[in-house]
C-alpha positions in Angstrom: -48.2 93.7 28.4 -50.5 95.6 26.6 -49.5 99.2 25.3 -51.8 101.5 23.6 -50.7 104.1 20.7 -52.6 107.0 19.4 -53.0 109.0 16.1 -50.8 111.9 18.1 -48.7 112.8 20.6 -49.2 111.4 24.0 -50.9 114.5 26.0 -49.7 116.5 28.7 -51.0 120.5 29.3 -53.5 119.8 26.2 -56.1 117.3 25.5 -54.9 114.9 22.5 -55.9 117.0 20.0 -57.9 115.6 16.5 -56.5 114.9 13.1 -57.9 116.3 9.3 -58.7 113.1 7.7 -58.1 114.9 3.6 -60.3 113.9 1.2 -58.6 110.7 0.1 -57.8 107.7 2.0 -55.3 108.6 4.5 -53.4 106.7 6.8 -54.2 108.0 10.0 -51.7 105.4 12.8 -49.3 103.6 11.9 -47.7 100.7 14.0 -44.6 98.9 13.2 -44.0 95.6 14.2 -40.3 94.8 15.3 -38.2 92.2 13.8 -38.2 90.3 16.8 -42.2 90.1 17.9 -45.2 89.6 16.8 -48.2 92.2 18.1 -51.5 90.4 18.9 -54.5 93.7 18.4 -56.3 93.7 21.8 -58.5 96.6 20.0 -59.2 99.5 18.0 -60.9 102.2 18.0 -61.6 105.7 16.5 -64.3 109.0 16.9 -64.9 111.6 14.3 -65.9 115.4 15.9 -67.9 116.0 13.0 -70.0 113.9 10.5 -67.8 113.2 6.9 -70.2 114.7 5.4 -70.0 112.2 2.9 -69.6 108.2 2.7 -66.3 107.1 3.7 -64.7 104.3 5.6 -61.9 103.8 8.4 -60.5 100.3 7.8 -58.0 98.1 10.1 -55.2 96.9 8.0 -51.3 94.9 8.5 -49.6 95.6 5.5 -45.9 94.9 3.5 -45.2 99.0 3.2 -45.0 101.8 5.2 -46.6 105.1 4.8 -44.0 108.0 5.6 -45.7 109.7 9.0 -45.2 112.0 11.8 -42.8 109.8 14.2 -44.0 108.8 17.7 -41.4 109.3 20.3 -41.2 106.4 22.9 -43.9 108.4 25.2 -46.6 107.7 22.6 -46.5 104.6 23.0 -48.2 104.0 26.6 -47.5 101.1 28.6 -51.1 100.4 30.2 -49.3 98.6 33.5 -46.8 101.6 34.7 -44.4 99.3 36.1 -44.2 97.4 32.9 -40.6 98.1 30.2 -41.1 100.5 26.8 -42.3 98.6 23.7 -40.2 97.0 21.2 -42.4 98.9 18.1 -39.9 102.5 17.6 -41.1 105.6 16.0 -40.0 106.9 13.4 -41.6 108.5 9.5 -41.4 104.7 8.1 -41.9 102.8 11.2 -44.7 103.7 14.0 -46.4 107.0 13.5 -49.6 109.5 12.7 -50.6 111.2 10.1 -49.4 110.2 7.0 -48.2 112.3 4.1 -47.7 110.0 1.5 -49.5 106.2 1.7 -46.5 104.4 -0.2 -47.1 101.6 -2.9 -48.8 98.8 -1.0 -48.6 95.6 -3.1 -50.2 93.2 -0.2 -52.6 94.0 2.9 -54.6 91.9 4.7 -58.2 93.7 6.2 -58.9 93.3 9.2 -61.8 95.5 9.9 -63.4 98.2 8.7 -66.5 100.4 9.4 -68.9 102.6 6.9 -69.3 105.7 7.5 -72.9 107.8 7.1 -73.1 111.5 5.3 -75.4 112.5 7.9 -74.8 112.7 11.8 -76.2 109.7 14.3 -75.5 108.3 17.4 -73.6 105.2 16.0 -72.1 107.2 13.0 -69.5 109.4 15.7 -67.3 106.4 17.6 -66.4 103.2 16.8 -65.0 100.3 19.3 -63.9 97.3 18.5 -62.4 94.5 21.7 -61.0 91.5 19.7 -62.8 88.5 21.9 -59.2 85.9 22.8 -59.7 84.1 20.2 -60.1 86.6 17.2 -57.5 88.8 17.9 -55.9 89.2 14.9 -51.7 89.4 14.8 -49.5 91.2 12.9 -46.5 89.2 11.8 -43.2 90.6 12.5 -42.1 93.9 9.7 -44.9 94.3 9.1 -47.1 97.8 9.3 -50.7 97.7 10.8 -52.6 101.1 9.8 -55.5 102.6 10.6 -56.8 104.4 7.3 -59.3 106.7 6.5 -61.1 107.3 3.4 -64.0 110.5 3.9 -64.6 111.8 -0.2 -66.3 115.3 -0.1 -66.1 116.5 3.3 -62.8 115.8 5.5 -63.3 115.1 9.4 -61.8 115.4 12.4 -60.3 112.0 14.3 -59.2 110.6 17.3 -58.2 106.3 17.0 -56.1 104.6 18.2 -54.9 100.9 18.5 -54.5 98.3 21.9 -51.9 95.6 21.7 -49.6 92.9 23.3 -46.1 92.2 21.7 -45.8 88.6 21.5 -43.2 86.1 21.0 
């Protein structure tokens, strides 16, 4: 069953808000895998409202340490099947959430994708989508953290990002 989560609460009466990246590395979205299931990444991506002002990077990583984030609630992890069950990835300030305030002391990562950002605006510099082919879909082990991190060194940019995933036994 596929799920999608964004770096903000699920929109209701207002559109999904963008989040400022900051001028140092910042976790924009964190997905904590359940202790009983792995997560397979189907797609991820982001869009920027403005160019970052200097060259930067957005990365998708699998890591062993949680960032301190704004906790997602259950409605923030959207089941793409309207008749499906809720995700086992639960929200919490050190679990699934967005907009990190503390990155944590990471000791091991597995980089899954990275995108360079340009300091000039252009057709290709402000959005990115990666759909993984079935044989190339990364799997994140149980009790790990999947993060989208952004670094925009001189000027903060406003970002929306997401991860589409499925839970696998």
